[in-house]
Structures are given as structure tokens and as C-alpha cells.
C-alpha positions in Angstrom: -71.1 215.0 -22.7 -69.9 212.2 -24.9 -70.2 209.8 -22.0 -73.9 210.7 -21.5 -74.6 210.1 -25.2 -73.0 206.7 -25.0 -74.9 205.8 -21.9 -78.2 206.9 -23.6 -77.4 204.7 -26.6 -76.6 201.7 -24.4 -79.9 202.1 -22.5 -81.8 202.3 -25.8 -80.1 199.1 -27.1 -80.9 197.3 -23.8 -84.6 198.4 -24.1 -84.8 197.1 -27.6 -83.2 193.8 -26.7 -85.7 193.4 -23.9 -88.7 194.1 -26.1 -87.5 191.5 -28.6 -87.1 188.8 -26.0 -90.5 189.5 -24.4 -92.5 188.9 -27.7 -94.7 185.9 -27.1 -94.3 183.0 -29.5 -97.5 181.9 -31.3 -98.2 178.2 -30.8 -99.0 176.5 -34.0 -102.5 175.1 -34.3 -102.8 171.3 -33.9 -103.3 169.3 -37.1 -106.1 166.8 -37.2 -106.4 163.9 -39.7 -109.5 161.6 -39.7 -110.5 162.7 -36.2 -107.0 162.1 -34.7 -104.5 164.6 -33.7 -101.2 164.4 -35.6 -98.3 164.0 -33.2 -100.0 162.2 -30.4 -103.4 162.2 -28.7 -106.8 162.0 -30.1 -109.8 164.3 -30.2 -113.5 163.7 -30.1 -114.4 167.3 -30.6 -113.9 167.3 -34.3 -115.6 164.5 -36.1 -116.1 164.5 -39.8 -119.8 164.2 -40.7 -120.6 161.3 -43.0 -121.4 162.5 -46.4 -124.0 160.8 -48.5 -126.3 159.6 -45.8 -129.1 161.1 -43.9 -131.7 159.9 -41.5 -134.1 157.4 -43.0 -131.8 155.9 -45.7 -129.1 156.9 -48.2 -128.8 160.5 -49.3 -130.8 161.1 -52.5 -133.1 158.1 -52.0 -136.6 158.9 -53.0 -139.0 158.8 -50.1 -142.5 157.3 -50.3 -143.9 154.3 -52.0 -142.6 153.0 -55.3 -145.2 152.3 -58.0 -144.6 149.6 -60.5 -146.6 149.1 -63.7 -147.8 145.6 -63.9 -147.3 143.8 -67.2 -150.3 143.0 -69.3 -151.3 139.3 -69.1 -152.3 139.2 -72.7 -151.3 141.1 -75.8 -153.7 143.5 -77.5 -155.0 141.8 -80.7 -153.9 143.6 -83.8 -156.4 144.7 -86.4 -156.5 142.6 -89.5 -154.4 143.9 -92.3 -156.6 142.5 -95.0 -160.0 144.0 -95.7 -162.9 141.7 -95.1 -164.4 140.0 -98.2 -167.8 141.3 -98.9 -170.6 139.3 -100.5 -170.0 139.9 -104.1 -172.7 137.6 -105.4 -175.5 140.1 -104.6 -176.6 143.0 -106.6 -176.3 146.6 -105.3 -177.4 149.9 -106.7 -174.7 152.6 -107.0 -174.5 155.7 -109.2 -177.8 154.9 -110.7 -176.7 151.6 -112.2 -176.7 148.0 -111.1 -173.5 146.2 -110.0 -173.0 142.5 -110.4 -169.6 141.9 -108.8 -167.8 138.5 -109.0 -165.5 137.3 -106.3 -163.7 134.9 -108.6 -162.7 131.3 -108.2 -159.5 130.0 -106.8 -157.7 130.2 -110.2 -159.2 133.5 -111.4 -156.5 136.1 -111.7 -153.9 133.8 -110.2 -151.6 134.5 -113.2 -152.2 138.2 -113.2 -149.1 140.4 -113.3 -148.2 142.9 -110.6 -149.0 145.9 -112.7 -152.4 144.7 -113.7 -153.2 143.6 -110.1 -152.2 147.0 -108.8 -154.5 148.7 -111.4 -157.3 146.3 -110.5 -157.0 147.1 -106.8 -157.0 150.8 -107.6 -160.1 150.5 -109.8 -162.0 148.6 -107.0 -161.2 151.4 -104.5 -162.4 154.0 -107.0 -165.5 152.0 -107.7 -166.3 151.7 -104.0 -165.8 155.5 -103.6 -168.3 156.1 -106.4 -165.7 157.3 -108.9 -167.0 155.1 -111.8 -165.3 157.2 -114.5 -161.9 156.8 -112.8 -162.5 153.1 -112.2 -163.3 152.6 -115.9 -160.2 154.4 -117.0 -158.0 152.4 -114.6 -159.5 149.1 -115.8 -159.0 150.1 -119.5 -155.3 150.6 -118.7 -155.2 147.2 -117.1 -156.8 145.3 -120.0 -154.3 147.0 -122.3 -151.6 145.4 -120.3 -153.3 142.0 -120.1 -155.9 141.9 -122.9 -156.7 138.2 -122.4 -157.4 138.4 -118.6 -161.1 137.5 -118.1 -161.4 139.0 -114.7 -160.3 142.4 -115.9 -162.9 142.4 -118.6 -165.6 141.3 -116.1 -164.8 144.2 -113.8 -164.8 146.6 -116.6 -168.2 145.3 -117.8 -169.5 145.7 -114.3 -168.4 149.3 -114.1 -170.0 150.1 -117.5 -173.2 148.5 -116.3 -173.2 150.8 -113.3 -172.7 153.8 -115.5 -175.6 152.8 -117.6 -173.6 152.0 -120.7 -175.5 148.8 -121.5 -173.9 148.1 -124.9 -170.4 148.3 -123.5 -171.3 146.2 -120.6 -172.6 143.4 -122.9 -169.5 143.7 -125.1 -167.0 143.4 -122.2 -168.9 140.7 -120.4 -169.0 138.6 -123.6 -165.2 139.1 -124.0 -164.7 138.0 -120.4 -166.6 134.8 -121.1 -164.5 134.2 -124.2 -161.3 134.1 -122.1 -162.9 132.5 -119.0 -162.1 128.9 -120.0 -163.5 126.5 -117.4 -164.3 129.2 -114.9 -168.1 128.6 -114.8 -168.6 131.0 -111.9 -167.2 133.9 -114.0 -169.2 132.9 -117.0 -172.4 132.9 -114.9 -171.6 136.3 -113.6 -171.0 137.6 -117.1 -174.4 136.2 -118.1 -176.0 138.1 -115.2 -174.4 141.3 -116.4 -175.6 140.7 -120.0 -179.1 139.9 -118.7 -179.3 143.1 -116.6 -177.9 145.2 -119.5 -180.6 143.9 -121.8 -183.4 144.2 -119.3 -185.8 147.1 -119.8 -185.5 149.9 -117.3 
């Protein structure tokens, strides 16, 4: 009985050994690098596609025509920064009164300070907009800064003439002529203001 058991165990061990020896070995897959087989031989079956190119040019290149904006042959002229000089020698009606504006000679107002010049410019803008009261107030501030400036008195007389204040127009025009010195053009303009202020309406 023991002999049979030993024989059975031997047969079982032999069968196990045979199964182990009959197990097929797995062949490792070949390794390829840049289209060539490592360890000998080459292959044409595996070819790495070229990245970054496609038919018709480089990848990402825009198709179609390219449009270029042509440069201008000439520059666009800029608008003048200074306002055009109007004809200040003529009379015009505004606000029910007459205006006798004076452009001034080359030396008129040349020594005017920045503060007075700024007020004069503001008053002219107010006068052109029809705000005669505002223009008169602004010019009165200017003459308080420069009380001997003939151009400021002339402009103030002009505004008062437009407002219909004839007495004030005559007074301020006369004061302008007093400080005008050799500026005959300004004196002539003051004379026109006085003449219009004294004319019957």
C-alpha cells in the first residue's frame, strides 16, 4: 500500500515537471528607434509621421491670399490750432447794440500779463456767445489787474456799447485813448465807439 502511494506521488511530480517545461516562452517585442530596429535589421513598416507639416505648406500656415495695407502717400493735414482772425474793423449788431471791435496793432497788448490775457480771451468767448454781462464782469476783473492797459478798456467800452450803456461806453473808450499812447488805430476805434454811443437811436 505504501508503495502504491509513493508511486502515485512520483507520477504526480513527473506530470508537474512536464507541464512546467512545456510552458511556451513569450518572445519580447522588438524595440524600434527612429524607424530602425534595435539589435539589428531595419523596418519600413513603422515610420514616424513628420509633425508640423501638412500638404500645401507648413502646419498652421494661413491659406489664401495675404492682404497688405498700403501706406498713405501723403499725411492728412491737421486742422489749424488757432482760430481764424475775423474782420474786426466792421460793425455788427449783437444783443440789440452795436459792436466796434478793434484787432489791435502789433504792439497792442504785447506787455499784457498772463492773468489779464486769460481774462481777455474768456471775455471774448463770452461776448461771441452773447453773454454780454459775463463778458463785462470778466473785463472789469482784467482792468483791475492792469488798470493802464488801453486794450482792456477798449474791449470793455465795446461790450458796454453793445449792452446799450452809452455813458459807460464813452467813459471807457476815453480812458482807453488816454493810455493808448501812439497807437492811432486804437484811438480811432475808441473814437468810433464814442461816436456811436452819442448817436441818436
